[in-house]
PAZAPA-4460 file (N, C-alpha, C; in steps of 0.05 Angstrom, whole numbers, plus 32768, in hexadecimal, padded with zeros to 4 digits):
% residues 349
    n_x    n_y    n_z   ca_x   ca_y   ca_z    c_x    c_y    c_z   seq   type   mol
   88D7   9881   74C6   88CD   986B   74D6   88D1   9850   74C8     1      X     A
   88D7   983C   74D8   88D8   9821   74CE   88BD   9813   74D2     2      X     A
   88BA   97FB   74C9   88A1   97EC   74CD   88A7   97D0   74D9     3      X     A
   8893   97C5   74E5   8896   97A9   74EF   887A   979D   74EF     4      X     A
   887A   9782   74F2   8861   9773   74F4   885A   9770   7511     5      X     A
   8842   9776   7519   8839   9775   7534   8820   9763   7536     6      X     A
   8820   9750   7549   8807   9741   754F   87F8   9753   7564     7      X     A
   87E4   9761   755A   87D6   9773   756C   87C1   9765   757C     8      X     A
   87BB   974D   7576   87A8   973C   7585   87A9   9720   7579     9      X     A
   879B   970D   7584   879A   96F2   7579   8791   96F3   755C    10      X     A
   87A1   96E6   754B   879B   96E3   752E   8798   96FE   7520    11      X     A
   87A7   9712   7529   87A8   972C   751C   87C4   9735   7519    12      X     A
   87CE   9736   7500   87E9   973F   74FA   87E7   9759   74E9    13      X     A
   87F5   976E   74F3   87F4   9787   74E5   8810   9792   74E2    14      X     A
   8814   97A2   74CD   882E   97B0   74CA   882B   97CC   74D7    15      X     A
   883D   97D1   74E9   883C   97EA   74F8   8857   97F8   74F6    16      X     A
   8857   9812   74FD   8870   9821   74FC   8881   981C   7515    17      X     A
   889A   981F   7511   88AD   981C   7527   88C3   9831   7524    18      X     A
   88CA   983E   753A   88DE   9854   7538   88FA   9848   7531    19      X     A
   8909   9856   7521   8924   984F   751C   8936   985B   7532    20      X     A
   894E   9852   7534   8960   985E   7548   897B   9866   753B    21      X     A
   8988   9879   7547   89A2   9882   753C   89B6   986B   753C    22      X     A
   89C9   986D   752A   89DE   9859   7527   89F6   9860   7538    23      X     A
   8A00   984D   7548   8A18   9851   7558   8A31   984F   7547    24      X     A
   8A47   9858   7552   8A60   9857   7543   8A68   983C   7539    25      X     A
   8A62   9827   7549   8A6A   980C   7542   8A53   97FA   753B    26      X     A
   8A3E   9807   752F   8A26   97F8   7527   8A20   97FB   7509    27      X     A
   8A0F   97E9   7500   8A06   97EA   74E4   89E8   97E9   74E2    28      X     A
   89DD   97F5   74CE   89C0   97F4   74C9   89BB   97E1   74B2    29      X     A
   89A8   97CF   74B7   89A1   97BA   74A3   8984   97BD   749B    30      X     A
   8980   97C0   7481   8965   97C1   7475   895D   97A4   746F    31      X     A
   8946   979C   747A   893C   9781   7476   8935   977C   7459    32      X     A
   893E   9766   744E   8936   975D   7433   891F   9749   7435    33      X     A
   8923   9734   7445   890F   971F   7448   890D   9716   7465    34      X     A
   88F5   970E   746D   88F1   9703   7487   88DE   96EB   7485    35      X     A
   88E7   96D4   748F   88D7   96BC   748D   88C6   96B8   74A5    36      X     A
   88AF   96AC   74A1   889C   96A7   74B7   889F   968B   74C1    37      X     A
   88A3   9688   74DB   88A3   966E   74E8   8886   9665   74EC    38      X     A
   887F   964E   74DF   8863   9645   74E2   885F   9636   74FC    39      X     A
   8873   9635   750D   886F   9628   7527   886E   963D   753D    40      X     A
   8885   9646   7546   8886   9659   755D   8876   9672   7558    41      X     A
   8879   967E   7541   886B   9697   753C   884D   9694   753C    42      X     A
   8843   967E   7531   8826   967A   7531   881B   9676   754D    43      X     A
   882B   966D   7560   8820   966B   757B   881B   9687   7587    44      X     A
   882B   969A   7580   8826   96B6   7588   8810   96C2   7579    45      X     A
   880F   96BC   755F   87F9   96C7   754E   87DE   96BC   7557    46      X     A
   87DD   96A2   755E   87C4   9696   7566   87BC   969C   7583    47      X     A
   87D0   96A2   7593   87CB   96A6   75AF   87CF   968D   75C0    48      X     A
   87DC   9678   75B6   87DF   965F   75C5   87FA   965D   75D2    49      X     A
   880C   9670   75CD   8827   966F   75D9   8825   9672   75F8    50      X     A
   8832   9660   7607   8830   9662   7624   883A   967C   7630    51      X     A
   884B   968A   7622   8855   96A4   762C   883E   96B8   762E    52      X     A
   8828   96B4   761F   8812   96C6   761F   87FF   96C1   7637    53      X     A
   8801   96AA   7643   87EF   96A2   7659   87FD   969D   7674    54      X     A
   8818   969A   7673   8827   9695   768B   8841   96A5   7689    55      X     A
   884F   96A5   76A0   8869   96B3   76A1   887F   969E   76A2    56      X     A
   8893   96A1   7691   88AA   968F   7692   88BE   969A   76A6    57      X     A
   88C2   968A   76BC   88D5   9691   76D1   88F0   9687   76C9    58      X     A
   8901   9699   76C0   891B   9691   76B5   892D   9684   76CA    59      X     A
   892C   968F   76E2   893D   9684   76F8   8934   9667   76FF    60      X     A
   891A   9663   7702   8911   9649   7709   890B   9636   76F2    61      X     A
   890C   9642   76D9   8906   9633   76C0   88EB   9625   76C3    62      X     A
   88D7   9635   76CA   88BC   962B   76CC   88A8   9640   76C1    63      X     A
   8892   9636   76B5   887C   9648   76B0   886B   964A   76C9    64      X     A
   8865   9663   76D1   8855   9667   76E9   883C   9679   76E1    65      X     A
   8828   9678   76F2   880E   9684   76EC   880A   96A0   76F6    66      X     A
   881F   96AC   7702   881A   96C6   770F   881A   96DE   76FC    67      X     A
   8821   96DA   76E3   8822   96F0   76CF   8826   96E4   76B4    68      X     A
   882A   96F5   769F   8830   96EB   7685   884B   96F7   767D    69      X     A
   8859   96E9   766B   8873   96F3   7662   8870   9707   764B    70      X     A
   885C   9704   763B   8857   9716   7625   8839   971B   7623    71      X     A
   8832   9732   7617   8816   9739   7613   8814   9746   75F7    72      X     A
   87FB   9746   75ED   87F7   9754   75D4   87F8   9772   75D9    73      X     A
   8802   9782   75C6   880D   9779   75AC   8828   976B   75AF    74      X     A
   882C   9757   759E   8845   9749   759D   8854   9754   7584    75      X     A
   8868   9764   7588   8875   9773   7573   888F   9765   7569    76      X     A
   8892   9765   754F   88AB   975E   7542   88B4   9741   7547    77      X     A
   88A1   972E   754A   88AA   9712   754C   88B5   970A   7531    78      X     A
   88C3   96F3   7531   88CF   96E9   7519   88ED   96E5   751D    79      X     A
   88F8   96D0   7511   8914   96CA   7515   8921   96C0   74FC    80      X     A
   8917   96C9   74E4   8922   96C0   74CB   8926   96D8   74B9    81      X     A
   893C   96E6   74BD   8940   96FF   74AF   895A   9700   749F    82      X     A
   895A   9710   748A   8972   9717   747B   896F   9733   7471    83      X     A
   8985   9742   7471   8983   975E   7468   899D   9768   745C    84      X     A
   899C   9781   7454   89B3   978D   7447   89BC   97A6   7457    85      X     A
   89D6   97A8   745A   89E1   97BF   7469   89DE   97D8   7459    86      X     A
   89D1   97EC   7465   89CD   9806   7457   89DD   981D   7463    87      X     A
   89E8   9819   747B   89F7   982E   7489   8A0A   9821   749D    88      X     A
   8A22   982C   74A0   8A35   9822   74B4   8A3F   983A   74C4    89      X     A
   8A44   9835   74DE   8A4F   9849   74EF   8A6C   9850   74E8    90      X     A
   8A76   9866   74F1   8A91   986F   74E9   8AA8   985D   74F3    91      X     A
   8AA3   984D   7507   8AB8   983B   7511   8AB7   981F   7505    92      X     A
   8AA4   981A   74F4   8AA0   97FF   74E9   8AB3   97FB   74D2    93      X     A
   8AC1   97E4   74D2   8AD4   97DD   74BD   8ACF   97C2   74B1    94      X     A
   8AC1   97B0   74BF   8ABD   9794   74B7   8AA4   978F   74A7    95      X     A
   8A92   97A3   74A6   8A79   97A1   7498   8A76   97B9   7485    96      X     A
   8A6A   97B4   746E   8A69   97CA   745A   8A4C   97CC   744F    97      X     A
   8A46   97E4   7446   8A2C   97E8   743A   8A29   97D5   7422    98      X     A
   8A12   97C8   7421   8A0D   97B4   740D   8A11   9797   7416    99      X     A
   8A1F   9793   742C   8A22   9778   7437   8A06   976E   743F   100      X     A
   8A02   9754   743B   89E9   9747   7442   89EC   9736   745B   101      X     A
   89DB   973B   746F   89DE   9730   7489   89C7   971E   7490   102      X     A
   89CD   9706   749A   89B8   96F4   74A4   89B5   96F6   74C2   103      X     A
   899E   96F0   74CC   899B   96F1   74E9   897E   96F1   74F2   104      X     A
   8979   96FB   750A   895F   96FA   7517   8959   9715   7523   105      X     A
   8945   9723   7517   893D   973D   7522   8920   9742   751E   106      X     A
   8910   972E   7518   88F3   9731   7516   88EA   973D   74FC   107      X     A
   88D0   973D   74F8   88C4   9747   74E0   88C3   9766   74E1   108      X     A
   88DB   9772   74DD   88DD   978F   74DE   88EE   9798   74C6   109      X     A
   88EA   97B0   74BD   88F6   97B9   74A4   8914   97BF   74A7   110      X     A
   891D   97C3   74C0   893A   97C8   74C3   8942   97C0   74DF   111      X     A
   895C   97BE   74E3   8968   97B8   74FD   8983   97C6   74FF   112      X     A
   898C   97CC   7516   89A6   97D7   751B   89B5   97C2   752C   113      X     A
   89CD   97BB   7523   89DD   97A6   7531   89FA   97B0   7535   114      X     A
   8A07   97A4   7548   8A23   97AA   754C   8A33   979E   7536   115      X     A
   8A4B   97AA   7531   8A5C   97A1   751C   8A64   9783   751E   116      X     A
   8A6B   977A   7535   8A75   975F   7538   8A5E   974B   7532   117      X     A
   8A46   9750   753B   8A30   973E   7535   8A2A   973D   7518   118      X     A
   8A29   9754   750A   8A23   9754   74EE   8A3A   9747   74DE   119      X     A
   8A53   974D   74E5   8A6A   9742   74D6   8A6B   9724   74D6   120      X     A
   8A60   9718   74EC   8A61   96FA   74EE   8A4A   96EE   74DE   121      X     A
   8A39   96FE   74D1   8A22   96F3   74C4   8A1F   96FE   74A7   122      X     A
   8A35   9703   749A   8A34   970D   747E   8A31   96F6   746B   123      X     A
   8A1E   96F8   7459   8A1B   96E3   7445   8A30   96E7   742F   124      X     A
   8A3B   96D1   7425   8A4F   96D4   740F   8A42   96E2   73F7   125      X     A
   8A53   96F0   73E8   8A4A   96FD   73CF   8A3E   96E8   73BC   126      X     A
   8A28   96F0   73AF   8A1B   96DF   739C   8A07   96CC   73A8   127      X     A
   8A05   96CB   73C2   89F2   96B8   73CF   89D6   96C3   73CD   128      X     A
   89C3   96B1   73C7   89A7   96B8   73C7   89A0   96C2   73E3   129      X     A
   8998   96DB   73E6   8994   96E6   7401   897F   96D7   7411   130      X     A
   896D   96CA   7404   8958   96BB   7412   8963   96A5   7423   131      X     A
   897B   969B   741D   8988   9687   742E   898A   9692   744A   132      X     A
   898E   96AC   744D   8993   96B8   7467   897C   96B5   747A   133      X     A
   8964   96B1   7471   894D   96B0   7483   894D   9695   7492   134      X     A
   895D   9682   748A   895C   9667   7495   8971   9662   74AB   135      X     A
   897D   9678   74B6   8992   9673   74CA   8986   9668   74E4   136      X     A
   8971   9673   74EE   8966   966A   7507   8957   964F   7504   137      X     A
   8946   964D   74F0   8938   9634   74EC   894B   961E   74E5   138      X     A
   8961   9625   74D6   8976   9611   74D1   8984   9609   74EA   139      X     A
   8989   961C   74FC   8996   9615   7516   8984   9603   7526   140      X     A
   896A   9608   7526   8957   95F7   7534   8958   95DA   7529   141      X     A
   8958   95D8   750F   8959   95BD   7502   8973   95AF   7509   142      X     A
   8989   95BE   7507   89A3   95B1   750D   89A5   95A9   752A   143      X     A
   8999   95B8   753C   899A   95B0   7558   898A   9596   755C   144      X     A
   8975   9592   754D   8966   9579   754E   8979   9561   7547   145      X     A
   8989   9565   7532   899B   9550   752A   89B0   954B   753F   146      X     A
   89BA   9560   754C   89CE   955B   7561   89C1   954C   7579   147      X     A
   89A8   9553   7580   899A   9546   7595   8994   9529   758E   148      X     A
   8991   9523   7574   898A   9508   756C   89A1   94F5   756D   149      X     A
   89BA   94FF   756C   89D1   94ED   756E   89D0   94D7   7559   150      X     A
   89CD   94DF   7540   89CA   94CC   752A   89E5   94C0   7522   151      X     A
   89E5   94A7   751B   89FE   9499   7512   89FA   9490   74F5   152      X     A
   8A10   948F   74E7   8A10   9487   74CA   8A02   946C   74C8   153      X     A
   89F0   9469   74B5   89E3   9450   74B0   89C9   944C   74BF   154      X     A
   89C2   945E   74D1   89AA   945B   74E0   8992   9465   74D0   155      X     A
   897A   945C   74D8   8961   9465   74CB   8954   947A   74DD   156      X     A
   894E   9491   74D2   8942   94A7   74E1   8927   94AD   74D4   157      X     A
   8912   94AE   74E5   88F8   94B6   74DC   88F2   94D2   74E4   158      X     A
   88EA   94E3   74D2   88E4   94FF   74D7   88C6   9503   74D5   159      X     A
   88B9   950B   74EA   889C   950F   74EB   8897   952D   74E8   160      X     A
   888A   9535   74D2   8884   9551   74CD   8897   955D   74B9   161      X     A
   888D   9565   74A2   889D   956F   748C   8897   958C   7485   162      X     A
   8892   959C   749A   8892   95B9   7496   88AF   95C2   7492   163      X     A
   88B4   95DB   7495   88CF   95E5   7490   88E4   95D8   74A2   164      X     A
   88E0   95D8   74BC   88F5   95CB   74CD   88F8   95AE   74C7   165      X     A
   88E1   95A0   74C2   88E3   9583   74BC   88F2   957E   74A2   166      X     A
   88EE   958E   748E   88FC   958B   7475   891A   958F   7479   167      X     A
   8922   95A3   7489   893E   95A7   748F   8949   9590   74A0   168      X     A
   893A   9587   74B3   8943   9570   74C4   8948   9557   74B3   169      X     A
   8935   9552   74A0   8938   953B   748F   8952   953C   747E   170      X     A
   8957   9554   7473   8970   9557   7463   8989   9554   7474   171      X     A
   8988   9560   748C   89A0   955E   749D   89A4   9542   74A7   172      X     A
   898F   9533   74AC   8992   9517   74B5   899F   9507   749F   173      X     A
   8997   950C   7486   89A4   94FE   7470   89C1   9506   746E   174      X     A
   89C8   9520   7471   89E4   9528   7470   89F4   951B   7486   175      X     A
   89E6   9514   749C   89F3   9508   74B3   89F7   94EA   74B0   176      X     A
   89EE   94DF   7498   89F3   94C3   7493   89DB   94B0   7498   177      X     A
   89C3   94BC   749C   89AC   94AC   74A2   899C   94A5   7489   178      X     A
   898E   948E   748B   8978   9488   7478   895F   9496   7483   179      X     A
   8952   94A7   7474   893D   94B8   747E   8922   94AE   7474   180      X     A
   8910   94AB   7488   88F4   94A6   7482   88E5   94BF   748A   181      X     A
   88D7   94CC   7477   88CA   94E6   747C   88AC   94E1   747D   182      X     A
   889F   94EC   7492   8883   94E7   7497   8873   9501   7498   183      X     A
   885E   9502   7488   884C   951A   7489   8832   9512   747C   184      X     A
   881D   9521   7483   8803   951C   7476   87FD   952C   745D   185      X     A
   880F   953E   7456   880B   954F   743E   881D   9545   7427   186      X     A
   8810   953E   7411   881F   9531   73FB   8835   9543   73F0   187      X     A
   8830   955D   73ED   8844   956F   73E1   885D   9570   73F3   188      X     A
   885A   956E   740D   8871   956F   741F   8880   9554   741D   189      X     A
   8872   953F   741A   8880   9525   7416   8890   9525   73FC   190      X     A
   8883   952F   73E7   8891   9530   73CD   88AA   9541   73CF   191      X     A
   88A8   9558   73DD   88C0   9569   73DF   88D6   955B   73EF   192      X     A
   88CE   954E   7405   88E2   9540   7415   88F0   952A   7404   193      X     A
   88E1   951D   73F4   88ED   9508   73E2   8900   9515   73CE   194      X     A
   88F8   952B   73C3   890A   9538   73AF   8923   9543   73BD   195      X     A
   8922   9548   73D7   8939   9553   73E5   894A   953D   73F3   196      X     A
   8943   9524   73ED   8955   950E   73F5   894B   94FA   7409   197      X     A
   8932   94FD   7413   8927   94E9   7425   8925   94CE   7416   198      X     A
   892C   94B9   7424   892D   949E   7418   8911   9492   7415   199      X     A
   8900   9497   7429   88E4   948D   7428   88D2   94A4   7433   200      X     A
   88BA   94A5   7429   88A6   94B8   7433   888D   94A8   743A   201      X     A
   8880   94AF   7450   8868   94A1   7459   8852   94B6   745E   202      X     A
   883A   94AF   7455   8822   94BF   745A   8818   94BA   7476   203      X     A
   8819   94CE   7487   8811   94CB   74A3   87F4   94C3   74A6   204      X     A
   87E4   94C7   7491   87C7   94C2   7493   87C0   94A6   748A   205      X     A
   87D3   9497   7480   87CD   947C   7475   87D8   9466   7488   206      X     A
   87C6   945B   7498   87CE   9445   74A9   87E1   944D   74BF   207      X     A
   87EE   9438   74CB   87FF   943D   74E2   881C   9442   74D9   208      X     A
   8826   9459   74DE   8841   9460   74D7   8855   944E   74E5   209      X     A
   8850   9448   74FF   8862   9437   750E   8866   941C   7501   210      X     A
   8851   9410   74F8   8853   93F6   74EA   8863   93F8   74D0   211      X     A
   885D   940D   74C1   886B   9410   74A7   8888   9416   74AB   212      X     A
   888F   9425   74C0   88AC   9429   74C4   88BA   940F   74CD   213      X     A
   88AC   93FF   74DC   88B8   93E5   74E3   88BB   93D3   74CA   214      X     A
   88A9   93D5   74B7   88AC   93C6   749E   88C4   93CF   748F   215      X     A
   88CB   93E8   7491   88E2   93F3   7482   88FD   93EE   7491   216      X     A
   88FB   93E4   74AA   8913   93E1   74BA   8915   93C4   74C5   217      X     A
   890B   93B1   74B6   890D   9395   74BE   8902   9390   74DA   218      X     A
   88EC   939E   74E0   88DE   939A   74F9   88EA   93A9   7511   219      X     A
   8900   93B6   750E   890E   93C3   7524   8902   93DD   752D   220      X     A
   88FA   93ED   751A   88F2   9409   751F   8908   941C   7519   221      X     A
   8902   9436   7517   8917   944A   7511   892B   944C   7528   222      X     A
   8944   9451   7521   8958   9455   7536   8953   946F   7546   223      X     A
   8949   9483   7538   8941   949C   7545   8929   94A7   7536   224      X     A
   8916   94B2   7545   8900   94C1   7539   8901   94DE   7541   225      X     A
   88FC   94EF   752E   88FE   950C   7532   88E2   9518   752E   226      X     A
   88D6   9522   7543   88BB   952E   7541   88BE   954C   753D   227      X     A
   88B4   9556   7526   88B6   9573   7520   889B   957E   7518   228      X     A
   8886   9573   7525   886A   957B   751E   885E   958E   7532   229      X     A
   8864   958B   754C   8855   9599   7561   883A   958C   7566   230      X     A
   8837   9573   755E   881E   9565   7560   8821   954D   7572   231      X     A
   8811   954B   7587   8814   9535   759A   880F   951A   758E   232      X     A
   87FC   9517   757B   87F8   94FD   756F   8810   94F5   755E   233      X     A
   881D   9508   7551   8835   9501   7542   884C   94F9   7555   234      X     A
   884E   9506   756C   8862   94FE   757F   885D   94E1   7589   235      X     A
   8843   94DB   758D   883C   94C0   7596   8844   94AC   7580   236      X     A
   883F   94B2   7567   8846   94A0   7551   8865   949D   754E   237      X     A
   8873   94B3   7553   8890   94B1   7553   889A   949E   7568   238      X     A
   888E   94A0   7580   8895   948D   7596   888F   9471   758D   239      X     A
   8879   946C   7580   8872   9451   7576   8886   9447   7561   240      X     A
   8892   9459   7553   88A2   9452   753B   88BF   944D   7541   241      X     A
   88C9   9455   7558   88E5   9452   755E   88EB   9436   7569   242      X     A
   8904   942E   7565   890D   9414   756F   890D   9412   758D   243      X     A
   890E   93FA   7598   890F   93F6   75B5   8927   9405   75C1   244      X     A
   8922   9412   75D8   8936   9420   75E7   8945   9435   75D6   245      X     A
   8936   9443   75C5   8942   9457   75B3   8936   9472   75B9   246      X     A
   893C   9485   75A7   8938   94A1   75AD   8925   94AE   759A   247      X     A
   8913   94BF   75A6   8902   94D1   7596   890A   94EE   759E   248      X     A
   8910   94FE   758B   8916   951A   7590   88FD   952B   7589   249      X     A
   88F2   9539   759D   88DA   9549   7599   88E2   9566   7596   250      X     A
   88DE   9570   757E   88E6   958C   7578   88CE   959E   7574   251      X     A
   88B7   9593   756F   889F   95A3   756A   8897   95B3   7583   252      X     A
   888C   95CA   757F   8882   95DB   7595   8866   95D3   759B   253      X     A
   8863   95C0   75AD   8848   95B6   75B5   8838   95CB   75C3   254      X     A
   881E   95CC   75BE   880C   95DF   75CA   87F7   95D0   75DA   255      X     A
   87F0   95DA   75F1   87DA   95CF   7601   87E1   95B4   760D   256      X     A
   87CC   95A5   7614   87CF   958B   7621   87D5   9576   760C   257      X     A
   87E0   9560   7615   87EA   954B   7603   87D6   9537   75FA   258      X     A
   87C1   9540   75EC   87AD   952E   75E1   87B9   951C   75CB   259      X     A
   87B5   9502   75CD   87C0   94EF   75BA   87DA   94E2   75C2   260      X     A
   87E5   94EB   75D8   87FE   94E0   75E1   87F8   94CB   75F8   261      X     A
   87FE   94B2   75F2   87F7   949C   7605   8811   9490   760F   262      X     A
   881B   949A   7625   8836   9492   762E   8836   9476   763C   263      X     A
   881F   946B   7640   881F   9450   764B   8823   943A   7637   264      X     A
   8825   9442   761E   8827   942D   7609   8844   942A   7601   265      X     A
   884C   9430   75E8   8867   942A   75DF   887D   9439   75EE   266      X     A
   8877   9451   75F6   888B   9460   7606   8894   9451   761E   267      X     A
   8880   9446   762D   8886   9438   7645   8893   941C   7640   268      X     A
   8887   940E   762D   888F   93F2   7629   88A9   93EF   7619   269      X     A
   88B0   9403   7609   88C8   9402   75F9   88DF   9413   7603   270      X     A
   88DC   941D   761B   88F1   942D   7628   88FB   9443   7615   271      X     A
   88E9   9453   760A   88EF   9468   75F7   88F8   9481   7606   272      X     A
   890E   948D   75FC   8918   94A6   7607   890D   94BD   75F5   273      X     A
   88FF   94D0   7601   88F5   94E7   75F2   8906   94FF   75FB   274      X     A
   8913   950B   75E8   8925   9522   75ED   8919   953B   75E1   275      X     A
   8917   9550   75F1   890E   956A   75E7   8925   9578   75D9   276      X     A
   8921   9582   75C1   8935   9592   75B3   892A   95AE   75B1   277      X     A
   8939   95C2   75BC   8930   95DE   75BB   8948   95EF   75B8   278      X     A
   8946   9604   75A9   895D   9614   75A0   896B   9623   75B6   279      X     A
   895E   9625   75CE   896B   9634   75E3   8983   9625   75EF   280      X     A
   8986   960C   75E8   899D   95FD   75F3   89A6   95E8   75E0   281      X     A
   89BF   95DF   75E5   89CB   95C9   75D5   89CF   95B1   75E8   282      X     A
   89CF   9599   75DE   89D3   9581   75EE   89EC   9585   7600   283      X     A
   89EA   957E   761A   8A00   9583   762C   8A1B   9579   7623   284      X     A
   8A1C   9562   7615   8A35   9557   760C   8A43   9568   75F7   285      X     A
   8A33   957A   75EB   8A3E   958A   75D4   8A41   95A7   75DB   286      X     A
   8A39   95B0   75F2   8A39   95CC   75F8   8A54   95DA   75F8   287      X     A
   8A69   95CA   75FB   8A84   95D6   75FA   8A8D   95DC   75DE   288      X     A
   8A7E   95D1   75CA   8A85   95D6   75AE   8A70   95E3   759D   289      X     A
   8A57   95E1   75A5   8A41   95EC   7595   8A32   9601   75A4   290      X     A
   8A2B   9617   7596   8A19   962B   75A1   8A07   9634   758B   291      X     A
   89F5   9647   7591   89E1   964F   757D   89EE   965B   7565   292      X     A
   8A03   966B   7568   8A10   9676   7550   8A1B   9661   753E   293      X     A
   8A28   964D   754A   8A34   9637   753A   8A1D   9628   752B   294      X     A
   8A07   9623   7539   89F1   9615   752C   89E7   9626   7514   295      X     A
   89E2   9640   7518   89D7   9650   7503   89EB   9654   74EC   296      X     A
   8A04   9659   74F2   8A17   965E   74DD   8A1D   9644   74CE   297      X     A
   8A1B   962D   74DB   8A1F   9614   74CD   8A08   960F   74B9   298      X     A
   89EF   9615   74C2   89D8   9611   74B0   89DB   9623   7498   299      X     A
   89E3   963C   749C   89E7   964F   7485   89FD   9645   7473   300      X     A
   8A13   963C   747E   8A29   9632   746E   8A21   961A   745D   301      X     A
   8A12   9607   7469   8A09   95F0   745A   89F6   95F8   7443   302      X     A
   89E6   960D   7448   89D4   9616   7433   89E3   9625   741D   303      X     A
   89F7   9635   7424   8A07   9644   7410   8A16   9630   73FF   304      X     A
   8A20   961A   740B   8A2F   9606   73FD   8A1D   95F4   73EC   305      X     A
   8A03   95F6   73EF   89F1   95E6   73DF   89EC   95CA   73EB   306      X     A
   89F6   95C5   7403   89F2   95AB   7410   89D7   95A9   741E   307      X     A
   89CC   95C0   7424   89B1   95C2   7431   89A0   95D4   741F   308      X     A
   898B   95C9   7414   8979   95D8   7402   8964   95E6   7413   309      X     A
   8966   9600   7414   8952   960F   7424   893F   961F   7412   310      X     A
   8948   9629   73FB   8936   963A   73EB   891F   962A   73DF   311      X     A
   8923   960F   73DC   890D   95FF   73D1   88F5   95FD   73E5   312      X     A
   88FA   9605   73FE   88E5   9604   7412   88D3   961D   7411   313      X     A
   88DB   9631   7402   88CB   964A   7401   88B3   9646   73EE   314      X     A
   889B   9648   73F9   8883   9644   73E9   8875   965E   73E2   315      X     A
   8878   9672   73F2   886B   968C   73ED   887D   96A3   73F5   316      X     A
   887D   96B8   73E6   888A   96D1   73ED   8876   96E8   73E9   317      X     A
   8871   96F6   73FF   885D   970B   73FF   8869   9725   7409   318      X     A
   8860   973C   73FF   886A   9755   740B   8861   9757   7428   319      X     A
   8871   9764   7438   886B   9765   7455   8851   9773   745A   320      X     A
   8848   9783   7447   882D   9790   744B   8817   977B   744C   321      X     A
   881C   9763   7443   8808   974D   7443   880F   9739   745A   322      X     A
   881C   9742   746E   8823   9730   7484   880A   9723   7490   323      X     A
   87F4   9733   7493   87DC   9727   749E   87D2   9710   748E   324      X     A
   87D3   9713   7473   87CA   96FD   7461   87DC   96E4   7465   325      X     A
   87F6   96EA   7468   8809   96D4   746A   8804   96C3   7484   326      X     A
   8800   96D1   749A   87FB   96C3   74B3   87E0   96B5   74B2   327      X     A
   87CC   96C1   74A6   87B2   96B4   74A4   87B4   969A   7493   328      X     A
   87C3   969B   747D   87C6   9683   746D   87D3   966D   747D   329      X     A
   87E9   9673   748B   87F7   965F   749B   87E6   9654   74B2   330      X     A
   87D4   9665   74BC   87C3   965C   74D2   87AC   964B   74C8   331      X     A
   879F   9653   74B2   8787   9646   74A9   878B   9631   7494   332      X     A
   87A0   9634   7484   87A5   9622   746E   87C3   9619   746E   333      X     A
   87CC   960D   7483   87E9   9606   7484   87F2   95F3   746F   334      X     A
   87DF   95E3   7465   87E6   95D0   7450   87ED   95DE   7435   335      X     A
   87E6   95F7   7432   87EA   9606   7419   8806   9613   7418   336      X     A
   8814   9613   742E   882D   9623   742F   8843   9613   743E   337      X     A
   885C   961B   7438   8872   9610   7447   8881   9629   7453   338      X     A
   8897   9631   7448   88A4   9649   7452   8899   9661   7445   339      X     A
   888C   9672   7454   8881   968B   744B   8895   96A2   7452   340      X     A
   889B   96B2   743E   88AF   96C7   7441   88A1   96E2   743D   341      X     A
   88A8   96F5   744F   889F   9711   744B   88B5   9720   743E   342      X     A
   88AF   972E   7428   88C2   973F   741A   88BF   975C   7422   343      X     A
   88D5   9769   7429   88D4   9785   7431   88DA   9798   741A   344      X     A
   88E0   978E   7402   88E2   97A0   73EC   88F9   97B3   73EE   345      X     A
   88FB   97C5   73DB   8911   97D8   73DA   8910   97ED   73F0   346      X     A
   88F7   97F2   73FA   88F5   9807   740E   88E9   97FD   7428   347      X     A
   88EB   97E3   742C   88E0   97D7   7445   88C2   97DC   7446   348      X     A
   88B4   97D6   7430   8897   97DC   742F   8887   97CE   7445   349      X     A
***
């Protein structure tokens, strides 16, 4: 039997057994080494605030409707930050070998079976820190924010929220030629962003961020603001901080009603465009060249090359047997952690 993490109810994460399945001729079996926890999307399922738990997503109409729910507890095997090692290959497999390390998305489970082509496209280079592999999806999310932002060399970009995606967004914005202002209320996150290349850091709790960003931009405001908090008040401050007739990219997974968002103020008077960035799609102008695989593989390549620092974002590594403790920490004490990683050990403990 394999194992996986299951949300058996609100704020309850348990490790449960999961049946393994036979290997097909053109498939490979991958033993999970590490699985990272998303402190955004995953916590909405852990807490019970995810709209899929209270409404049904109508794919055809692209609407949430009230006639049913899309998911119910137990919520099994969530997670999208995984890396593992090939332990078995089918007799027809030639492009993947036992011992290869594969990055991808298969949830907090001790093993997965994948087709040869999918695994072969996701092999980490020899000698790579395998933990880099857990950042493929969150790296893709961050890179998609940058594509949606349409940043130009020499522009000033303000990043609101310096959790894992915000730290990645700040680094990528700098790689894209921007002067980066990083905003967060947690000192350790600001310090990390500064060490990773942010040009200025601002404490979100001290005074008006909008005014301070204008002081840093000769009164103009940021050319683009990137909201990566999932907090309505932060989105409002991002709208206040951007230049006239400019763009705010909202990437945080907002929950509930929009308390703190006052659209009759700067949004209305400064003709601000608010763009939603979400990993299910790429900006229409780029869809002929970019897809989710290119986003993820680009993020991994940048990390392997050392141009994107991802391992510095890891604050905790716990055995998967302590998954409940890990989720409780992220839920109750988010200021104490950044990227939390579950280790599956030699035997997928």
